[in-house]
Steps between C-alpha positions, in 0.01 A plus 500: 500500500307192617340576840385135532850393601484381858687710755808327643443342837713587802766236432530603138526866598773419751688299240477781249622749757785269596601478135489879482718530806754258352494693175557829682792346689656388171450845353654654811812288463536621143479865595878537497438598138270775377138433590242519218160586653316425176644151456433429866133599469451302180616185684311590815176548302514141374554368854202673659257457212362180666411708807388822335402481133596827325575664168728764647716514816651827629721593795488869595779641714427782745771765521665568833307820560167321439398777265565326167538150360652325200442167328753244623398253226201419277410165339238494226388186322576529127392670288390761758748792522651633818331823605731706718790579266708785661389420855697179552764474770753433225840424651343637819523850356147591382456767236145574611286464812130472568355720772324279757230755578377491138418126504207305644741233623645753749300316767704188423819691580328574828479125574155404359435222244275570204292278273352641180232284341436722199689821432237665275231466765713555812406839645853546636619542141219729388751782439823320412828686462673480158696192601196319641313587182780336304449182705129500416572554132726193505189289573585408860178417687586359842796524739647403835720762665675428830765690697858377478655519845842452655624577846157609617445767236347515154765513227274464198212303350449166325235510228341217302251590226275317259335585171188326637252666732436344841806278462589496868353387827605553858723191508697649209545820696614303808745301288645814343549647847693188598714532190559872575605412855745247357664717237484840681828454692659352189406799284619734774836321519539512124418869491736588786782294357466638150459853624815465708687361201383789287581747776857372512532516124376858498732604781792336323409683182539824693875443490483635146395836643834539671682473168273754334513745789876459524542608139468867598501715811207691349181297549317706239744387232427128556136516606357392164730197491421430864128494415565240229666272756227557760197436279540119471533490879218742581268591216396864459364752253676789674797506735660808649690662781387818672709683758395747767651843435729677746206703632327177603174624350519379140536174309736524200509247216853355492463239224211317332420238235142489368446216251184653355652845475215689664510878495776673690420594857656788697843431644398627844193459716424622851492199734155602614372429147507126577268342754759235593797737559476472878518119481809512280669760722430273797699227321203281405455319170187616317319225305217633287285216361269712286579871477157635398344329803769582755648837405352844572393697195514824699879462525672630181768229510248218547286641220802515268577131567144395424489710183824332387324164524668366815311215665749302712794675667784411733670796666810406700666762726862588422673541835817710478677493834240554768236668286270409214649677200259382232333191353536238227168425335366230269169537320271280291201611300314188617339463843617261773827420325745477790496273805698467821796333327512785250525741794798303632671499159430872452651569841813304406530695174459825689782405738740473206377825345544672837859378516564629149346839581710523815812420299397768250446753778834404653674544165324835451599605852860404428494696176349799679756462777784486250355801321453683830857418603631626168284811534617544859862480388434761236328717759791454739741599226281794407466598867874482546544710187241752619658505843835576341337767287328649804824491693678670214221752457413576860811412700679770696789483253260599221421834659699756305713750689827552683428795724573461874138585586371218278758248619414576862131447426565170321718370783220573744239330278725193459519462877124485548435281194576154653279569802121488535493855635256751354690763302394860441644667190493881505600760247367731236277376224687343212809393696449128424337371818326207323831398337665489842202310643538236227873475571425442871251228401751330266760494775256366762405147604168560321657547157326182377164652589305773320571872511168686501484879482211740547488879485292614796439842346354366177174359640205625699474375860224247429682355202834502679359296788368241255830497311700445818283247679278358223122464514234233508228464241216741576709709739395812310330600177688351207677232707372212287782262602753446772824688443826444690681810621866598472576351843384160366674538166827588674491198734848361542652813345516877538225763494615851400274786609599810304383845612396356836468855636183543294303232692173614659454456876261204445745308282785593737310333785446179301863494384615541860298195606656292226848602611418425863303176465642375166146413392206663317153443355372570152248782462160348571656177629528328837786259432828605659798468265870494585712789371821321403675801342805716550394867485697782339343846507603816318405867524615840374342670801657582833301254712625657824331826403193307386479332842540836675222643283272206589474379142692177558472259792805500718459128588491412129803721436702314760389168353614608155817679606679190632788568263508817293692542176520853354552537126700813408359734232675504163637851554707366791654216299745703290613329181255212552278716279727428202526129582122475513460708184740274309306197625166643386644603163624143435182324604250743349692548175506123450127489560446777241739334252735802501866406473821682595330746732700679768514817708679814381717709729244777528230241578710357781560849640129574480409174672749566780379854544128413523341471846285193412202561729339187352817300568571180302153486350540852360843409359364190327215700345744769385719241328195344332384837367848582375517173313159568347597834352850396395585338171786294641859582588578717801228636723557869567372731770249629247350152467449491877353848511670569832586863554856548632563692820459874459868577550576287197223630272651606163380788293214430264709603199761239583269199540314431182472224250547558127125565472519753788294283737597526869698205631350506846139614503392641829223348708418166668577166339135440395499845337822419319356169374184674384702763317720240329203291388317808367801630309578159353138460385521841330824407327336181377208712369255305709621157377477302821692199367790724400486691830501174696804380301689826569421472872590127511146409599235263372176652376318383814766657725471826308120497535541444874716813531267703279212408726706558818593854398174588331661551158257490211621237250 
């Protein structure tokens, strides 16, 4: 370049600038079409060469955040190549960005002008970055660098360079500043207009997402195709959706596309593993420009991202209803990839994904609702069936017997059933008090609720108190969890206290308080609970005598004895014994797979003549034993082992079987069973399988009886 050329005088400079202004106006009018920054700068270079001789002219464009910049356009006189390659603001969508802090010209972006007389000797470039070193290698010796301003702020830089050292003087620098002042607003207008055009094109392209997302109600199924549509709009190396789990403490991978196929990461991560979780949960977009510089290596999630090669990330909250339910993220393995417009586009994409996820959740909810409704209908049908079965099994009409004493008792029980009154069932052991209690429950207004029974004589006082009222965790040794008591389990239904006469004074006092106050506390607890139960008590003791003896509280007795129902013993029910025996024969024979079993005449006479001190329970056990020892057909008195009344005892010579064995062995029923098992085992010569078959037992049942009676196998 010839430095002897005279500098333009003031009039010439003004004329040149006027020509530039006219040229810019013409270019502006043509901007209805796509603007080509490179063609513009090639023309512009020719127009300003009279003012500022140069071999290369560059316009740098500062990004909105002021952190990075790109090359708006670069003109190089042939045959010199252009230097910046991937860092051009191509179509106003740069594929790479320079970091301002890494360049010496950062002071220019701060508003200062710079003149470089000779790059190799300029101390400011003593340690050039790789890009500045590339400039030096291209043979560039001197340069003018001035800020490009618009609207009172720096938007970039205008750079003129020469292959000749000391090519510029101060008047060149002043002229370039005038040129920068002239074209700054123009460049800004071009950039804003083209960015807006591109923004609209990108937003319009998002309409394609609706079609892809509408192809399925399951976002996972279409996510890969969705990523293909998104990538031309918003470039990424990895794109994924993570949702917050129901616990609110974990982040679960919902769907992901990773173009480089990095190693698989866990599907779930605690939210605290990521340093930016709080920002996302607060509904803020997280824009990471360079992950290794901004993330926290002490956080496992951050460290995983860095190890996967993430550099630039956009993390957009997914707001489901009124809460943040997850995030959509985009990642690039290059730093400083995304800008403010990318954040806007990513937010728009997220809005459509959110809508699709909500539709998916709605569809899943509807499916669950339909399934729940179907299940509920099945449960209702099953409940109705069970209710019918319970009614058939436990209704008053299912209680076998026709004796006047029984019918009188049942009439009395039926009267108290529809009320909420506490009922006290009395009678000897084995008379069927629990069966009557269930019938009262089934005929009550609480039939839909539970029937809970507990035998007060079967547990020690400390355990009984816990069983009745429940206990809190740590209430006593071994109480490792909270346990509800029978009063809680029976809420809305009936609580049946069998053998209530066996309660200790301490438990009697607590039960009295429940009956009086209708409330209680768990053992070891302080919370007062409501006792919403109907109470039915039963006893085989004479509670009046127990009260007189001081063993039972009189106030509790009066609370329990609101309505008494006395169950007659079996010996007072006449031929009900035979009705019950026939019933037990049918049900137990079917259970043992023995067909055509009935009662012989002598068996019926023996059953009628027996006193039945154990009542119905003893009768049922007697029938079961008879069925065990029989081989089918009629059950005889011998099978029952019940000795007839003495006045009917036959002579020994007249009552024998063909093998001279007595038909009715003397002794108690257990003794009779022991004798029969022993004799059968002897006949089978110790073969337990054969003996069990003769007795109508399984091997395990036979072993049980051998152990019970102490018979050596």
